[in-house]
C-alpha positions in Angstrom: 0.0 0.0 0.1 1.3 3.4 -1.0 1.8 6.2 1.6 -0.9 8.7 1.6 -0.2 12.3 0.6 0.3 14.8 3.4 -2.9 15.6 5.2 -4.4 19.1 5.0 -4.7 20.8 8.3 -8.1 22.3 9.3 -8.9 24.3 12.4 -11.7 26.5 13.8 -9.8 29.6 12.6 -9.3 28.4 9.0 -10.5 30.3 5.9 -13.2 27.6 5.2 -16.8 29.1 5.0 -18.7 29.2 8.3 -21.3 26.9 6.8 -18.7 24.2 6.5 -17.4 24.7 10.1 -20.7 24.5 12.0 -22.1 21.2 13.2 -25.7 21.9 12.2 -24.9 22.9 8.6 -22.5 20.0 8.2 -25.5 17.6 8.1 -25.5 14.7 5.6 -28.2 13.2 3.5 -29.4 9.7 3.8 -27.0 8.3 1.3 -23.9 9.7 2.9 -25.0 9.0 6.6 -22.5 6.5 8.2 -22.5 4.1 11.1 -19.8 5.1 13.5 -18.2 3.0 16.2 -16.3 4.9 18.8 -13.7 3.0 20.8 -12.4 4.8 24.0 -9.1 4.5 25.7 -7.9 6.2 28.9 -9.6 8.2 31.6 -13.2 9.5 32.3 -12.3 12.7 30.4 -11.9 10.5 27.2 -15.2 8.7 28.1 -16.8 12.2 28.2 -15.2 13.2 25.0 -16.5 10.1 23.2 -20.1 11.0 24.4 -19.5 14.5 23.0 -18.3 13.2 19.6 -21.4 10.9 19.5 -23.5 14.0 20.1 -21.9 15.9 17.2 -22.2 13.0 14.8 -25.8 12.3 15.7 -26.7 15.9 15.3 -25.3 16.0 11.8 -27.2 12.9 10.7 -24.7 10.1 11.3 -25.4 7.2 13.7 -23.3 5.7 16.4 -23.5 2.0 16.8 -22.6 -0.3 19.7 -21.4 -3.2 17.5 -18.1 -2.7 15.7 -19.2 -5.1 13.0 -21.9 -2.8 12.0 -19.7 0.2 11.6 -18.3 1.7 8.3 -16.4 4.3 10.4 -14.2 3.4 13.4 -12.9 6.1 15.6 -10.3 5.3 18.3 -10.5 8.1 21.0 -7.0 7.9 22.5 -5.0 8.6 25.6 -1.3 9.8 25.6 -0.5 9.7 29.3 1.5 6.6 29.3 3.6 4.8 26.6 1.8 1.5 26.9 -1.5 3.2 25.8 0.2 4.3 22.6 1.5 0.9 21.9 -2.0 -0.6 22.5 -3.5 1.8 20.0 -1.0 1.2 17.3 -1.5 -2.5 17.7 -5.2 -1.9 17.5 -4.8 0.1 14.3 -2.8 -2.7 12.6 -5.6 -5.1 13.5 -8.2 -2.7 12.0 -6.2 -2.3 8.9 -6.6 -6.0 8.0 -10.4 -5.4 7.9 -9.9 -2.2 5.9 -8.0 -4.1 3.3 -10.8 -6.7 3.1 -13.7 -4.3 2.9 -12.1 -1.4 1.1 -14.5 1.4 2.3 -13.8 1.3 6.0 -12.9 4.7 7.4 -10.4 4.6 10.3 -9.8 7.7 12.5 -7.6 8.5 15.5 -8.9 11.2 17.8 -7.9 12.6 21.2 -4.7 13.1 23.0 -2.5 10.6 21.3 -3.5 12.1 17.9 -2.6 15.6 19.3 0.7 14.4 20.7 2.1 12.0 18.1 0.7 13.0 14.7 3.9 12.6 12.7 4.9 9.3 14.4 1.3 8.0 14.1 1.0 8.8 10.4 4.3 7.1 9.8 3.3 4.0 11.8 -0.2 3.8 10.3 -0.4 5.6 7.0 -3.7 3.9 6.3 -5.4 6.1 9.0 -7.9 8.3 7.2 -8.4 11.2 9.8 -6.4 12.4 12.8 -8.2 14.8 15.1 -7.2 16.5 18.5 -9.4 17.2 21.5 -10.3 20.7 20.3 -11.4 19.8 16.7 -14.3 17.4 17.3 -16.7 20.0 16.0 -15.3 19.3 12.6 -16.0 15.6 12.6 -18.9 15.7 10.1 -16.8 17.9 7.8 -14.0 15.4 8.2 -16.1 12.4 7.3 -17.4 14.2 4.2 -13.7 15.0 3.1 -12.6 11.4 3.7 -15.6 10.0 1.8 -14.5 12.2 -1.1 -11.1 10.7 -1.1 -9.3 13.5 1.0 -7.6 12.6 4.3 -8.1 15.0 7.2 -5.9 16.3 9.9 -7.4 18.6 12.6 -5.0 19.3 15.4 -5.1 23.0 16.1 -5.7 23.8 19.8 -8.4 26.3 20.4 -8.4 28.1 23.8 -12.0 29.1 23.3 -13.4 25.8 22.6 -15.5 24.3 25.4 -18.3 22.5 23.6 -20.8 24.0 25.9 -23.5 24.1 23.2 -23.2 20.4 22.3 -25.5 17.8 23.9 -23.4 14.5 24.4 -25.0 11.2 23.7 -24.6 9.1 26.9 -25.0 5.5 27.5 -27.9 4.4 29.8 -27.1 4.1 33.4 -27.3 5.8 36.7 -24.0 7.8 36.5 -23.3 10.6 34.1 -19.9 12.3 33.4 -20.0 16.0 33.0 -17.0 18.0 31.8 -16.9 21.3 33.7 -13.5 22.4 32.5 -11.1 21.7 29.7 -7.3 22.0 29.5 -4.7 22.4 32.2 -2.4 25.2 33.4 -0.4 23.3 36.0 2.6 22.2 33.7 3.7 19.2 35.8 7.0 18.1 34.3 5.9 14.5 33.9 2.6 15.2 32.2 1.7 15.7 28.5 -1.8 17.0 29.1 -1.2 20.8 28.9 0.4 20.2 25.5 -2.4 18.1 24.0 -5.5 19.7 25.7 -4.3 23.4 25.9 -5.0 25.9 28.6 -7.7 25.8 31.2 -11.2 27.1 30.4 -14.2 26.7 32.5 -17.9 26.2 31.4 -20.3 28.8 32.8 -22.2 27.6 35.9 -25.6 28.2 34.4 -24.8 26.0 31.5 -23.7 23.2 33.9 -26.7 23.5 36.0 -29.0 23.3 33.0 -27.1 20.2 31.8 -27.6 18.5 35.1 -31.4 19.2 35.1 -31.5 17.4 31.7 -29.4 14.6 33.1 -31.8 14.2 36.0 -34.8 14.1 33.5 -32.9 11.3 31.6 -32.8 9.3 34.8 -29.2 9.8 36.0 -28.8 9.6 39.7 -25.1 10.5 40.2 -23.2 13.3 38.5 -19.3 13.1 38.2 -17.8 16.4 37.4 -14.7 16.1 35.3 -11.6 18.3 34.7 -7.9 18.0 34.4 -7.6 19.8 37.7 -11.3 19.9 38.3 -11.1 21.9 41.5 -9.4 24.9 39.8 -12.8 25.6 38.2 -13.8 29.2 38.0 -16.2 30.7 35.3 -15.2 34.3 36.2 -17.9 34.7 38.9 -18.2 31.3 40.7 -15.5 29.0 42.1 -15.7 25.2 42.5 -17.4 25.2 45.8 -20.2 27.3 44.5 -20.5 25.0 41.7 -20.8 22.0 43.9 -23.6 23.6 45.9 -25.5 24.7 42.7 -25.4 21.3 41.2 -26.4 19.5 44.4 -29.4 21.8 44.7 -30.8 20.7 41.4 -33.9 18.6 42.3 -33.5 14.9 41.7 -29.7 14.8 42.1 -28.8 12.0 44.6 -25.0 12.2 44.5 -22.3 14.5 43.2 -18.6 13.3 42.7 -15.6 14.9 41.0 -12.3 13.9 39.6 -9.4 14.7 39.6 -8.7 17.6 41.9 -5.3 19.2 42.5 -4.1 19.5 46.2 -3.1 23.1 45.7 -6.6 24.0 44.7 -8.3 22.2 47.7 -9.9 25.5 48.9 -12.0 26.0 52.1 -15.0 26.6 49.6 -14.5 23.1 48.2 -14.1 21.6 51.7 -17.1 23.4 53.0 -19.3 22.0 50.2 -18.0 18.5 50.8 -18.6 18.8 54.6 -22.0 20.4 54.5 -23.8 19.5 51.3 -25.5 16.0 51.7 -25.4 15.2 48.0 -21.6 15.7 47.6 -20.0 12.3 48.3 -17.6 12.0 51.2 -14.9 10.6 48.9 -11.9 12.4 47.4 -9.3 11.3 44.9 -6.3 13.5 45.8 -3.2 12.8 43.8 0.1 12.8 45.8 2.5 11.6 43.2 5.4 11.6 45.7 6.1 11.9 49.4 9.4 13.6 48.9 9.3 17.4 48.7 12.5 17.6 46.4 10.8 15.1 44.0 7.6 17.2 44.1 9.6 20.3 43.2 11.2 18.5 40.3 7.6 17.5 39.2 6.4 21.1 39.6 3.6 19.9 41.8 3.2 23.3 43.6 2.9 21.9 47.1 5.2 20.2 49.6 4.8 16.8 51.2 4.1 18.5 54.6 1.5 20.7 53.0 -0.2 17.6 51.5 -0.1 15.9 55.0 -1.7 19.0 56.6 -4.4 19.1 54.0 -5.3 15.4 54.8 -5.5 16.2 58.4 -7.7 19.1 57.7 -9.9 17.1 55.5 -10.3 14.3 58.0 -10.9 16.8 60.9 -13.8 18.5 58.9 -15.0 15.2 57.2 -14.2 12.3 59.6 -15.9 9.7 57.3 -14.1 10.8 54.2 -12.4 8.2 52.0 -9.2 9.1 50.3 -7.6 7.7 47.2 -4.5 8.9 45.4 -2.0 8.6 42.5 1.7 7.6 43.2 4.7 7.6 40.8 7.9 5.9 41.8 11.3 6.2 40.1 10.8 9.8 38.9 14.0 11.6 37.7 16.5 11.8 40.5 14.4 9.8 43.1 16.8 8.4 45.7 16.1 5.6 48.1 15.5 8.2 50.8 13.0 10.0 48.5 11.2 6.6 48.0 11.0 5.7 51.6 9.5 9.2 52.4 6.8 8.2 49.8 6.4 4.9 51.5 6.2 6.3 55.0 3.7 9.0 53.9 1.4 6.2 52.4 1.8 4.3 55.6 0.9 7.3 57.7 -2.1 8.6 55.7 -3.5 5.1 55.0 -5.3 5.7 51.7 -8.4 3.7 51.0 -6.9 2.9 47.6 -4.3 4.2 45.2 -3.3 4.1 41.5 0.4 3.4 41.5 2.9 3.6 38.6 6.6 3.5 37.9 7.7 6.6 35.9 7.7 6.5 32.2 9.5 9.2 30.3 7.2 10.8 27.9 8.4 12.6 24.8 7.2 16.2 24.8 7.1 16.7 28.5 9.1 19.1 30.4 10.9 16.2 32.2 11.8 14.7 28.9 13.4 17.9 27.8 15.2 19.0 31.1 15.6 15.9 33.4 17.4 12.7 33.3 15.4 9.4 33.6 18.2 7.9 35.8 16.4 5.4 38.1 17.0 1.8 36.6 14.0 -0.1 35.6 14.7 -2.9 38.0 14.7 -0.3 40.9 11.4 1.2 39.6 9.8 -2.2 39.6 11.1 -3.0 43.1 9.8 0.3 44.5 6.4 -0.1 42.8 6.0 -3.7 44.1 6.7 -2.5 47.7 4.1 0.3 47.7 1.5 -2.0 46.0 2.0 -4.5 48.8 1.7 -1.8 51.4 -1.4 -0.4 49.8 -3.1 -3.9 49.4 -2.6 -4.4 53.2 -4.0 -1.0 54.1 -7.0 -1.3 51.7 -7.8 -4.8 53.2 -7.6 -3.4 56.8 -9.8 -0.4 56.0 -12.4 -2.5 54.3 -12.4 -5.2 57.0 -13.2 -2.3 59.4 -16.6 -1.9 57.7 -17.8 -5.3 58.6 -20.8 -4.9 61.0 -21.7 -1.5 59.7 -24.3 -0.4 57.3 -23.6 1.5 54.1 -25.7 3.5 51.7 -25.2 2.0 48.3 -26.5 3.2 44.9 -27.5 0.1 42.9 -25.6 0.0 39.5 -26.5 -3.3 38.0 -26.0 -7.1 38.1 -22.8 -8.5 39.8 -20.4 -9.8 37.1 -20.0 -13.1 38.9 -23.6 -13.8 40.1 -26.9 -12.7 38.2 -28.8 -13.1 41.6 -26.8 -10.2 43.1 -26.4 -6.5 42.5 -23.3 -4.4 42.7 -23.1 -0.8 43.5 -21.0 2.0 45.1 -21.1 3.4 48.6 -21.0 7.1 49.3 -17.3 6.5 49.8 -17.0 4.8 46.4 -16.5 1.3 47.6 -17.8 -1.5 45.4 -20.4 -3.4 47.3 -22.1 -6.8 46.3 -25.4 -8.0 47.8 -28.5 -10.1 47.0 -31.1 -8.4 44.8 -34.1 -8.9 47.0 -36.7 -6.2 45.9 -34.2 -3.5 45.0 -34.0 -1.9 41.5 -31.1 -0.4 39.5 -30.9 3.3 40.6 -32.2 2.8 44.1 -30.1 3.8 47.0 -30.3 1.0 49.5 -28.9 0.4 53.1 -26.6 -2.7 53.0 -25.4 -4.4 56.1 -21.7 -5.4 55.5 -20.8 -9.0 56.7 -17.5 -9.5 54.9 -14.9 -7.7 52.9 -11.9 -8.3 50.5 -9.2 -5.9 49.5 -11.4 -4.4 46.8 -15.0 -5.3 47.7 -17.6 -5.1 50.4 -20.0 -8.0 50.7 -23.4 -7.7 52.5 -27.1 -7.8 52.3 -29.9 -5.3 52.3 -30.7 -4.2 55.8 -34.2 -5.1 57.0 
């Protein structure tokens, strides 16, 4: 197969007529309407973006399908945070290309963070890809499909600091939990992170738009609203901060629960803590990324807080909200991390006793500030040892914390059938612990009181309290 010609670049500030740039006027007739399958990789922000893409495509006359075999367009919505995610996507593209060669008319697109970050490498590795589109270009999806159908490949990677998609209605899967993006982009510039370079600067959606969105979500049957942002608690629309937003969304009639992810410790304001403490709908659970327990490492990471400031924040949270459950992110083996640095992380985890943690060994990412200015000097064998040690520590802590719930009663939002037993439901407690229990007379979407009679490291097991 011959390499494709260079792809033209389109963006929201191009010289194309406005009629070609708007979603509504990029509608298609019945003959050119396509079945689109969106495959999502990465975090909840990517899930939310896939729902946004589905809304844009549906509005313009295309149809999203749940079975990949029914699709004549396959879009991979990608993540660029870790190298293994990129490897997975490249392998997936090679597999899809076999189908493309058989069928001839299959359109393959790569969207999201990986598309933004690795466009040249991606096009070299997978020249059969028809369209490549970054996170700020989704509004151009209908135009892109029209271009590709006419034989022209499409590249849309211009970042747009004004794009927030506030006027687009996402298409969400049925369920009880809805993801709601309140903020796009990131200003933090952590040295290990590629996000500011692939998602642009922070911009917040107006509070009024968000409360209107939540009213629609409640009407659609969603019980729990999860607010999303790269540093979600830095939200500010010019008039309202994050704490005010929490109160406003919780006051929407019909909202049962409100969560948010992922906050930044430096933006954990009293306004946010007040809302968590005093608003019944805001869950008493917080994912608070630490990354390292060593202040010198945090400085090299540009995390804008010290280990002691983080410790003081946790003490404050637990004093104000005694029942709060805390989870975190940890990176071991970052540039220059000594054994002493690592042990400070280990000890801080042992002292704080997180309910759960996402733990990783550092992976040097092309394009990050660390890649440009710091040496990735911790041997892989040492990274692996350190990672295994904190995993073992956290597994023991999580098991102890869950075991302490035995004999208590937890409020659980019923999400659906248990994967292992169709006679049981699974759901989440207010503190985001997975709980399994017999169905009895409960229904999906109910909030029930469950008496916990046993626990594993990751799951609570009980029965509906009489």
